[in-house]
MIDOSE-1310 file (N, C-alpha, C; in nm, 2 decimals, decimal comma, always signed):
residues 225
mnkk	-11,34/+8,87/+13,47/-11,47/+8,91/+13,46/-11,40/+8,98/+13,62; -11,47/+9,07/+13,70/-11,44/+9,17/+13,83/-11,54/+9,13/+13,91; -11,53/+8,98/+14,00/-11,67/+8,91/+14,09/-11,61/+9,00/+14,26; -11,55/+9,11/+14,22/-11,46/+9,09/+14,36/-11,59/+9,25/+14,44
felv	-11,54/+9,35/+14,30/-11,66/+9,48/+14,40/-11,71/+9,53/+14,24; -11,77/+9,67/+14,26/-11,87/+9,71/+14,16/-11,88/+9,87/+14,21; -11,91/+9,91/+14,07/-11,90/+10,08/+14,09/-12,05/+10,13/+14,12; -12,11/+10,15/+14,20/-12,22/+10,20/+14,24/-12,23/+10,28/+14,18
mdqk	-12,32/+10,33/+14,08/-12,33/+10,40/+13,91/-12,40/+10,56/+14,00; -12,54/+10,51/+14,12/-12,56/+10,66/+14,16/-12,46/+10,71/+14,29; -12,37/+10,65/+14,28/-12,29/+10,76/+14,43/-12,19/+10,78/+14,41; -12,20/+10,93/+14,30/-12,08/+10,97/+14,25/-12,02/+11,12/+14,29
iefl	-11,88/+11,14/+14,27/-11,87/+11,25/+14,32/-11,75/+11,34/+14,22; -11,79/+11,46/+14,13/-11,70/+11,54/+14,05/-11,59/+11,60/+14,15; -11,41/+11,57/+14,07/-11,28/+11,66/+14,12/-11,25/+11,70/+14,03; -11,24/+11,81/+13,96/-11,10/+11,85/+13,85/-11,16/+11,79/+13,73
grtl	-11,26/+11,76/+13,69/-11,30/+11,67/+13,56/-11,32/+11,57/+13,58; -11,31/+11,50/+13,66/-11,32/+11,33/+13,76/-11,44/+11,34/+13,77; -11,51/+11,17/+13,72/-11,58/+11,12/+13,76/-11,52/+11,02/+13,84; -11,56/+11,00/+14,00/-11,55/+10,92/+14,11/-11,64/+10,83/+14,16
frvk	-11,69/+10,75/+14,16/-11,78/+10,60/+14,23/-11,73/+10,58/+14,36; -11,83/+10,54/+14,41/-11,83/+10,46/+14,51/-11,77/+10,32/+14,51; -11,73/+10,15/+14,61/-11,76/+10,07/+14,54/-11,80/+9,99/+14,63; -11,88/+9,90/+14,55/-11,93/+9,76/+14,68/-11,86/+9,63/+14,66
alvs	-11,85/+9,60/+14,74/-11,83/+9,42/+14,77/-11,92/+9,35/+14,75; -11,91/+9,29/+14,58/-11,94/+9,17/+14,55/-11,94/+9,06/+14,63; -11,83/+8,98/+14,74/-11,78/+8,87/+14,77/-11,76/+8,92/+14,90; -11,75/+8,85/+15,05/-11,64/+8,86/+15,16/-11,51/+8,87/+15,13
fadv	-11,44/+8,87/+15,18/-11,31/+8,87/+15,20/-11,24/+8,97/+15,31; -11,10/+8,93/+15,37/-11,05/+8,95/+15,52/-11,15/+9,02/+15,60; -11,17/+9,11/+15,65/-11,27/+9,19/+15,75/-11,39/+9,22/+15,64; -11,37/+9,26/+15,50/-11,51/+9,32/+15,39/-11,61/+9,22/+15,39
eage	-11,73/+9,29/+15,43/-11,85/+9,20/+15,39/-11,91/+9,21/+15,27; -11,96/+9,15/+15,21/-12,03/+9,14/+15,09/-12,17/+9,28/+15,08; -12,15/+9,33/+14,97/-12,26/+9,43/+15,03/-12,17/+9,56/+15,07; -12,07/+9,52/+15,15/-12,02/+9,74/+15,23/-11,97/+9,79/+15,08
iggy	-12,03/+9,90/+15,13/-11,96/+10,01/+15,01/-11,87/+10,07/+15,11; -11,74/+10,08/+15,00/-11,61/+10,17/+15,03/-11,60/+10,28/+14,99; -11,45/+10,30/+14,96/-11,47/+10,39/+14,97/-11,49/+10,47/+14,83; -11,39/+10,55/+14,69/-11,45/+10,61/+14,53/-11,29/+10,59/+14,47
vent	-11,31/+10,56/+14,39/-11,21/+10,46/+14,25/-11,31/+10,59/+14,11; -11,19/+10,57/+14,04/-11,21/+10,60/+13,93/-11,26/+10,51/+13,80; -11,20/+10,40/+13,80/-11,24/+10,31/+13,73/-11,17/+10,19/+13,83; -11,26/+10,03/+13,77/-11,20/+9,96/+13,82/-11,04/+9,90/+13,88
dnig	-10,98/+9,94/+13,72/-10,86/+9,93/+13,77/-10,74/+9,97/+13,88; -10,85/+10,06/+13,95/-10,79/+10,11/+14,08/-10,80/+9,96/+14,20; -10,84/+9,93/+14,15/-10,83/+9,78/+14,32/-10,82/+9,66/+14,21; -10,69/+9,63/+14,29/-10,64/+9,50/+14,25/-10,79/+9,36/+14,27
vdgd	-10,80/+9,28/+14,19/-10,91/+9,20/+14,24/-10,84/+9,06/+14,30; -10,70/+9,06/+14,25/-10,64/+8,92/+14,35/-10,60/+9,00/+14,50; -10,60/+8,89/+14,59/-10,56/+8,97/+14,76/-10,69/+8,98/+14,78; -10,67/+9,05/+14,91/-10,76/+9,15/+14,97/-10,77/+9,29/+14,99
awvg	-10,71/+9,35/+14,86/-10,70/+9,49/+14,84/-10,85/+9,57/+14,87; -10,83/+9,70/+14,88/-11,01/+9,72/+14,93/-10,94/+9,89/+14,96; -10,99/+9,95/+14,91/-11,07/+10,09/+14,94/-11,19/+10,17/+15,02; -11,16/+10,12/+15,17/-11,26/+10,23/+15,20/-11,30/+10,35/+15,26
gnaw	-11,39/+10,37/+15,35/-11,42/+10,53/+15,39/-11,48/+10,60/+15,33; -11,40/+10,70/+15,36/-11,43/+10,83/+15,20/-11,31/+10,82/+15,07; -11,22/+10,75/+15,12/-11,08/+10,74/+15,04/-11,09/+10,77/+14,92; -10,98/+10,82/+14,81/-11,00/+10,81/+14,67/-10,92/+10,80/+14,64
vvgn	-10,92/+10,70/+14,52/-10,79/+10,66/+14,43/-10,82/+10,66/+14,31; -10,77/+10,75/+14,21/-10,77/+10,80/+14,12/-10,68/+10,77/+14,00; -10,71/+10,80/+13,93/-10,58/+10,83/+13,79/-10,57/+10,68/+13,73; -10,42/+10,68/+13,71/-10,33/+10,57/+13,69/-10,34/+10,49/+13,86
arvv	-10,32/+10,57/+13,94/-10,32/+10,49/+14,09/-10,39/+10,34/+14,10; -10,30/+10,23/+14,21/-10,34/+10,15/+14,19/-10,35/+10,07/+14,38; -10,40/+10,02/+14,39/-10,46/+9,93/+14,56/-10,45/+9,76/+14,55; -10,30/+9,67/+14,56/-10,31/+9,56/+14,53/-10,26/+9,50/+14,60
gnar	-10,26/+9,38/+14,61/-10,23/+9,24/+14,68/-10,31/+9,26/+14,83; -10,29/+9,27/+14,94/-10,36/+9,28/+15,04/-10,34/+9,41/+15,10; -10,32/+9,54/+15,01/-10,28/+9,68/+15,06/-10,43/+9,70/+15,10; -10,43/+9,82/+15,20/-10,56/+9,93/+15,22/-10,57/+10,08/+15,18
vdgn	-10,66/+10,09/+15,14/-10,66/+10,24/+15,14/-10,78/+10,33/+15,21; -10,78/+10,39/+15,33/-10,91/+10,43/+15,43/-10,90/+10,58/+15,47; -10,98/+10,56/+15,56/-11,01/+10,71/+15,63/-11,03/+10,81/+15,44; -10,95/+10,93/+15,49/-10,99/+10,99/+15,38/-10,90/+11,03/+15,32
arvd	-10,79/+10,92/+15,31/-10,69/+10,89/+15,26/-10,67/+10,93/+15,09; -10,60/+10,95/+15,02/-10,57/+10,98/+14,86/-10,47/+10,91/+14,83; -10,49/+10,82/+14,66/-10,38/+10,75/+14,62/-10,42/+10,81/+14,45; -10,31/+10,93/+14,40/-10,36/+10,92/+14,28/-10,26/+10,92/+14,19
gnar	-10,26/+10,94/+14,04/-10,11/+10,97/+13,98/-10,10/+10,83/+13,86; -9,97/+10,75/+13,91/-9,89/+10,66/+13,87/-9,86/+10,58/+14,05; -9,92/+10,68/+14,12/-9,90/+10,55/+14,23/-9,91/+10,46/+14,27; -9,87/+10,39/+14,37/-9,90/+10,20/+14,38/-9,90/+10,19/+14,56
vvgn	-9,99/+10,12/+14,62/-10,00/+10,06/+14,71/-10,00/+9,95/+14,70; -9,87/+9,82/+14,82/-9,89/+9,70/+14,72/-9,89/+9,66/+14,84; -9,90/+9,50/+14,83/-9,83/+9,37/+14,95/-9,94/+9,42/+15,10; -9,86/+9,45/+15,20/-9,98/+9,43/+15,30/-9,99/+9,58/+15,40
arvv	-9,95/+9,67/+15,24/-9,92/+9,81/+15,31/-10,06/+9,91/+15,39; -10,06/+10,02/+15,43/-10,19/+10,08/+15,45/-10,16/+10,28/+15,43; -10,26/+10,27/+15,37/-10,24/+10,45/+15,34/-10,43/+10,45/+15,43; -10,37/+10,56/+15,56/-10,49/+10,59/+15,60/-10,50/+10,73/+15,66
gnaw	-10,61/+10,80/+15,74/-10,60/+10,90/+15,80/-10,65/+11,00/+15,68; -10,61/+11,13/+15,69/-10,50/+11,24/+15,52/-10,48/+11,27/+15,47; -10,38/+11,08/+15,51/-10,29/+11,04/+15,38/-10,27/+11,08/+15,27; -10,18/+11,09/+15,19/-10,18/+11,12/+15,03/-10,08/+11,08/+14,96
vvgn	-10,05/+10,98/+14,90/-9,96/+10,92/+14,75/-10,02/+10,94/+14,64; -9,87/+11,02/+14,61/-9,94/+11,05/+14,45/-9,80/+11,03/+14,36; -9,81/+11,08/+14,23/-9,69/+11,08/+14,19/-9,67/+10,95/+14,14; -9,53/+10,90/+14,15/-9,51/+10,81/+14,12/-9,44/+10,71/+14,21
awvv	-9,53/+10,77/+14,35/-9,48/+10,69/+14,48/-9,54/+10,57/+14,45; -9,44/+10,54/+14,55/-9,53/+10,35/+14,56/-9,55/+10,35/+14,77; -9,57/+10,25/+14,76/-9,62/+10,26/+14,96/-9,66/+10,08/+14,97; -9,50/+10,03/+15,00/-9,53/+9,89/+14,94/-9,48/+9,80/+15,10
gnar	-9,47/+9,66/+15,10/-9,48/+9,54/+15,21/-9,53/+9,58/+15,30; -9,50/+9,62/+15,43/-9,57/+9,63/+15,58/-9,60/+9,79/+15,63; -9,56/+9,85/+15,54/-9,55/+10,01/+15,53/-9,69/+10,07/+15,58; -9,70/+10,18/+15,63/-9,78/+10,27/+15,69/-9,71/+10,37/+15,64
vdgn	-9,86/+10,47/+15,62/-9,84/+10,64/+15,57/-10,00/+10,68/+15,63; -9,99/+10,73/+15,75/-10,11/+10,81/+15,77/-10,03/+10,93/+15,86; -10,19/+11,00/+15,92/-10,19/+11,15/+15,96/-10,24/+11,18/+15,85; -10,15/+11,35/+15,86/-10,14/+11,45/+15,71/-10,00/+11,44/+15,66
arvg	-9,97/+11,27/+15,67/-9,85/+11,27/+15,55/-9,82/+11,24/+15,40; -9,76/+11,32/+15,33/-9,73/+11,31/+15,19/-9,63/+11,23/+15,15; -9,67/+11,19/+15,10/-9,54/+11,07/+14,99/-9,59/+11,09/+14,89; -9,47/+11,09/+14,76/-9,47/+11,16/+14,62/-9,40/+11,16/+14,54
gnaw	-9,36/+11,24/+14,44/-9,26/+11,21/+14,31/-9,26/+11,08/+14,30; -9,09/+11,04/+14,37/-9,07/+10,91/+14,31/-8,98/+10,81/+14,43; -9,09/+10,85/+14,51/-9,05/+10,79/+14,65/-9,11/+10,63/+14,64; -9,01/+10,58/+14,71/-9,07/+10,46/+14,77/-9,06/+10,44/+14,95
vggn	-9,17/+10,39/+14,99/-9,19/+10,38/+15,15/-9,16/+10,24/+15,12; -9,13/+10,14/+15,23/-9,12/+10,00/+15,20/-9,10/+9,95/+15,37; -9,11/+9,83/+15,36/-9,05/+9,72/+15,47/-9,15/+9,71/+15,63; -9,09/+9,79/+15,68/-9,19/+9,78/+15,81/-9,19/+9,95/+15,85
awvg	-9,23/+10,01/+15,78/-9,15/+10,17/+15,80/-9,32/+10,22/+15,79; -9,33/+10,37/+15,89/-9,45/+10,39/+15,93/-9,41/+10,57/+15,94; -9,45/+10,62/+15,82/-9,47/+10,77/+15,80/-9,60/+10,79/+15,81; -9,58/+10,90/+15,87/-9,71/+10,96/+15,96/-9,68/+11,12/+16,03
gnaw	-9,77/+11,20/+16,08/-9,81/+11,30/+16,10/-9,83/+11,42/+16,03; -9,74/+11,52/+16,01/-9,68/+11,57/+15,94/-9,59/+11,56/+15,81; -9,55/+11,45/+15,83/-9,47/+11,45/+15,74/-9,44/+11,44/+15,57; -9,35/+11,50/+15,53/-9,36/+11,50/+15,38/-9,19/+11,45/+15,33
vggd	-9,24/+11,32/+15,23/-9,12/+11,19/+15,19/-9,18/+11,20/+15,02; -9,09/+11,27/+14,91/-9,09/+11,29/+14,82/-8,93/+11,30/+14,70; -8,98/+11,33/+14,60/-8,84/+11,31/+14,56/-8,81/+11,18/+14,51; -8,69/+11,13/+14,56/-8,58/+11,00/+14,54/-8,57/+10,93/+14,66
awvg	-8,67/+10,94/+14,77/-8,65/+10,93/+14,90/-8,69/+10,79/+14,91; -8,60/+10,74/+14,94/-8,62/+10,56/+14,99/-8,62/+10,49/+15,16; -8,76/+10,48/+15,24/-8,69/+10,54/+15,35/-8,75/+10,39/+15,38; -8,73/+10,27/+15,42/-8,74/+10,13/+15,45/-8,78/+10,07/+15,57
knth	-8,77/+10,14/+15,66/-8,74/+10,18/+15,83/-8,73/+10,35/+15,86; -8,83/+10,29/+15,99/-8,84/+10,42/+16,08/-8,68/+10,50/+16,11; -8,60/+10,44/+16,05/-8,44/+10,51/+16,09/-8,38/+10,56/+15,99; -8,52/+10,56/+15,90/-8,48/+10,66/+15,72/-8,49/+10,77/+15,67
yltv	-8,59/+10,86/+15,77/-8,61/+10,96/+15,80/-8,67/+11,02/+15,94; -8,66/+11,16/+15,97/-8,73/+11,24/+16,07/-8,81/+11,34/+16,04; -8,91/+11,39/+16,14/-8,95/+11,48/+16,13/-8,94/+11,54/+16,23; -8,93/+11,73/+16,27/-8,93/+11,80/+16,39/-9,01/+11,90/+16,32
gpig	-9,13/+12,00/+16,43/-9,16/+12,03/+16,45/-9,30/+12,04/+16,56; -9,31/+12,17/+16,57/-9,32/+12,28/+16,52/-9,19/+12,34/+16,51; -9,16/+12,42/+16,40/-9,02/+12,47/+16,38/-9,03/+12,59/+16,31; -8,98/+12,70/+16,38/-8,96/+12,81/+16,31/-9,04/+12,90/+16,25
srdd	-9,01/+13,03/+16,19/-9,13/+13,13/+16,23/-9,27/+13,08/+16,21; -9,27/+12,99/+16,11/-9,46/+12,98/+16,07/-9,44/+12,81/+16,12; -9,41/+12,78/+16,25/-9,42/+12,66/+16,31/-9,44/+12,58/+16,21; -9,41/+12,60/+16,13/-9,31/+12,44/+16,06/-9,32/+12,28/+16,04
titf	-9,35/+12,23/+16,00/-9,31/+12,06/+16,03/-9,18/+12,08/+15,95; -9,05/+11,97/+15,93/-8,94/+11,94/+15,84/-8,92/+11,86/+15,85; -8,89/+11,75/+15,72/-8,87/+11,64/+15,72/-8,76/+11,58/+15,66; -8,67/+11,52/+15,71/-8,52/+11,48/+15,64/-8,56/+11,33/+15,62
frtk	-8,50/+11,30/+15,52/-8,54/+11,16/+15,44/-8,42/+11,15/+15,37; -8,38/+11,01/+15,40/-8,29/+10,90/+15,32/-8,33/+10,90/+15,20; -8,23/+10,92/+15,03/-8,29/+10,92/+14,93/-8,20/+10,76/+14,91; -8,21/+10,73/+14,81/-8,21/+10,59/+14,69/-8,02/+10,60/+14,65
elhi	-7,99/+10,72/+14,63/-7,83/+10,78/+14,64/-7,74/+10,77/+14,72; -7,86/+10,70/+14,91/-7,73/+10,78/+15,06/-7,74/+10,86/+15,03; -7,81/+10,95/+15,08/-7,80/+11,13/+15,05/-7,88/+11,10/+15,14; -7,94/+11,25/+15,24/-8,06/+11,33/+15,32/-8,08/+11,41/+15,22
svki	-8,24/+11,43/+15,19/-8,29/+11,56/+15,14/-8,36/+11,61/+15,24; -8,43/+11,75/+15,20/-8,50/+11,82/+15,29/-8,63/+11,85/+15,30; -8,73/+11,88/+15,34/-8,88/+11,94/+15,30/-8,90/+11,97/+15,35; -8,91/+12,14/+15,42/-9,02/+12,17/+15,48/-9,04/+12,40/+15,39
gcfr	-9,17/+12,38/+15,38/-9,24/+12,46/+15,29/-9,24/+12,48/+15,21; -9,15/+12,54/+15,11/-9,09/+12,53/+14,96/-9,01/+12,49/+14,94; -8,88/+12,52/+15,06/-8,81/+12,44/+15,04/-8,75/+12,28/+15,01; -8,70/+12,25/+14,86/-8,66/+12,08/+14,92/-8,52/+12,08/+14,89
gtid	-8,45/+11,97/+14,89/-8,30/+12,03/+14,88/-8,22/+11,93/+14,97; -8,08/+11,91/+14,95/-8,02/+11,81/+15,00/-7,97/+11,90/+15,14; -7,93/+11,79/+15,27/-7,95/+11,88/+15,37/-7,83/+11,97/+15,42; -7,72/+11,99/+15,31/-7,64/+12,03/+15,27/-7,64/+12,20/+15,25
efvl	-7,75/+12,17/+15,13/-7,79/+12,29/+15,10/-7,96/+12,36/+15,16; -7,97/+12,31/+15,24/-8,05/+12,36/+15,38/-7,96/+12,42/+15,44; -7,88/+12,31/+15,51/-7,76/+12,41/+15,61/-7,75/+12,59/+15,56; -7,68/+12,58/+15,44/-7,63/+12,70/+15,41/-7,75/+12,78/+15,35
kvke	-7,86/+12,76/+15,29/-8,04/+12,84/+15,28/-8,02/+12,91/+15,47; -8,02/+12,81/+15,50/-8,09/+12,88/+15,69/-7,99/+12,98/+15,74; -7,86/+12,94/+15,73/-7,77/+13,09/+15,70/-7,75/+13,17/+15,65; -7,81/+13,20/+15,53/-7,78/+13,26/+15,43/-7,93/+13,32/+15,51
thae	-8,02/+13,29/+15,52/-8,20/+13,36/+15,53/-8,17/+13,42/+15,69; -8,17/+13,34/+15,81/-8,19/+13,33/+15,93/-8,03/+13,36/+15,99; -7,93/+13,45/+15,93/-7,77/+13,37/+16,04/-7,80/+13,37/+16,12; -7,78/+13,45/+16,30/-7,72/+13,33/+16,37/-7,88/+13,36/+16,48
npha	-7,98/+13,37/+16,42/-8,06/+13,41/+16,54/-8,14/+13,27/+16,56; -8,24/+13,27/+16,64/-8,30/+13,18/+16,73/-8,34/+13,06/+16,61; -8,44/+13,10/+16,49/-8,44/+12,99/+16,42/-8,33/+12,91/+16,35; -8,22/+12,98/+16,35/-8,15/+12,96/+16,27/-8,08/+12,80/+16,36
kayl	-8,10/+12,86/+16,45/-8,01/+12,76/+16,57/-8,10/+12,58/+16,56; -8,23/+12,65/+16,59/-8,32/+12,57/+16,59/-8,33/+12,44/+16,47; -8,29/+12,47/+16,31/-8,30/+12,45/+16,19/-8,16/+12,39/+16,16; -8,04/+12,47/+16,22/-7,92/+12,39/+16,26/-7,88/+12,23/+16,34
laae	-7,96/+12,28/+16,47/-7,94/+12,16/+16,57/-8,07/+12,06/+16,49; -8,16/+12,06/+16,43/-8,19/+11,98/+16,38/-8,16/+11,90/+16,24; -8,09/+11,94/+16,16/-8,01/+11,90/+16,09/-7,87/+11,84/+16,14; -7,82/+11,85/+16,27/-7,72/+11,76/+16,31/-7,80/+11,66/+16,37
iakv	-7,91/+11,68/+16,43/-8,00/+11,53/+16,47/-7,99/+11,43/+16,38; -8,04/+11,51/+16,24/-8,11/+11,43/+16,17/-7,98/+11,34/+16,07; -7,84/+11,43/+16,06/-7,76/+11,37/+16,05/-7,69/+11,25/+16,13; -7,77/+11,22/+16,27/-7,76/+11,10/+16,36/-7,81/+10,98/+16,35
ridl	-7,94/+11,09/+16,31/-8,04/+10,99/+16,33/-8,13/+10,86/+16,16; -8,08/+10,97/+16,09/-8,10/+10,89/+15,95/-7,97/+10,75/+15,93; -8,03/+10,62/+15,92/-7,91/+10,50/+15,84/-7,90/+10,54/+15,73; -7,78/+10,56/+15,65/-7,77/+10,55/+15,53/-7,68/+10,40/+15,51
tpee	-7,67/+10,34/+15,59/-7,61/+10,21/+15,56/-7,65/+10,16/+15,40; -7,58/+10,10/+15,39/-7,62/+10,05/+15,22/-7,69/+9,94/+15,23; -7,81/+9,92/+15,15/-7,89/+9,78/+15,21/-7,95/+9,80/+15,04; -7,93/+9,59/+15,07/-8,04/+9,54/+14,90/-8,17/+9,58/+14,89
htnp	-8,18/+9,62/+14,82/-8,35/+9,67/+14,78/-8,37/+9,60/+14,64; -8,54/+9,63/+14,62/-8,61/+9,57/+14,56/-8,66/+9,64/+14,46; -8,65/+9,67/+14,37/-8,70/+9,75/+14,23/-8,84/+9,80/+14,22; -8,90/+9,91/+14,31/-9,03/+9,94/+14,25/-9,05/+9,87/+14,13
shdp	-8,99/+9,88/+14,05/-9,07/+9,79/+13,89/-9,13/+9,71/+13,89; -9,02/+9,63/+14,01/-9,08/+9,49/+13,98/-9,15/+9,43/+14,07; -9,21/+9,50/+14,20/-9,28/+9,44/+14,27/-9,40/+9,41/+14,22; -9,49/+9,30/+14,28/-9,58/+9,23/+14,17/-9,71/+9,31/+14,22
e	-9,80/+9,30/+14,12/-9,92/+9,40/+14,16/-10,06/+9,29/+14,14
């Protein structure tokens, strides 16, 4: 029986056919007081009852997503799909964690950052700003990704990130691909104009910045819930 929190049935919102309910702490734990009203969940399975996991502020945790261990989701953050926020991880601000992504350990995702796909963000990594980390990303520390922006004709933000296969992938606008594919696309689209020079310089910095040294990793599917 869940004695940690309850759904506040008369405080709910509707989103794309889903009904989300505010949560209310039934006992005090960590810095949460008994009776404190938190954020929104779709069902009680969205928050683990073991540990100090919590959803606060106006944050949403929906679908099959879970916040477990001592993890926190706060602010206006959203966690959706099959995503997991585990351990002492934090997802705050306007950040989104979606798809099959995992945020674990002492990792923090904040600002307007997006973590999606099959991405894994762990260790002491801090993914923030307008960063987008997705696909098969594997970010265990801050030298595993790089954001540069504003850049290009749209003043966008570009994110370079390490993958599980020890490659560098790139996301900017509608482009997602390897760093080599990105370089070819830049040359094809921008030739030698100032935007091309800036993009190519950013790519060279990413190659120097992003650490592709092999490391032992915990398989996300084996992380505790």
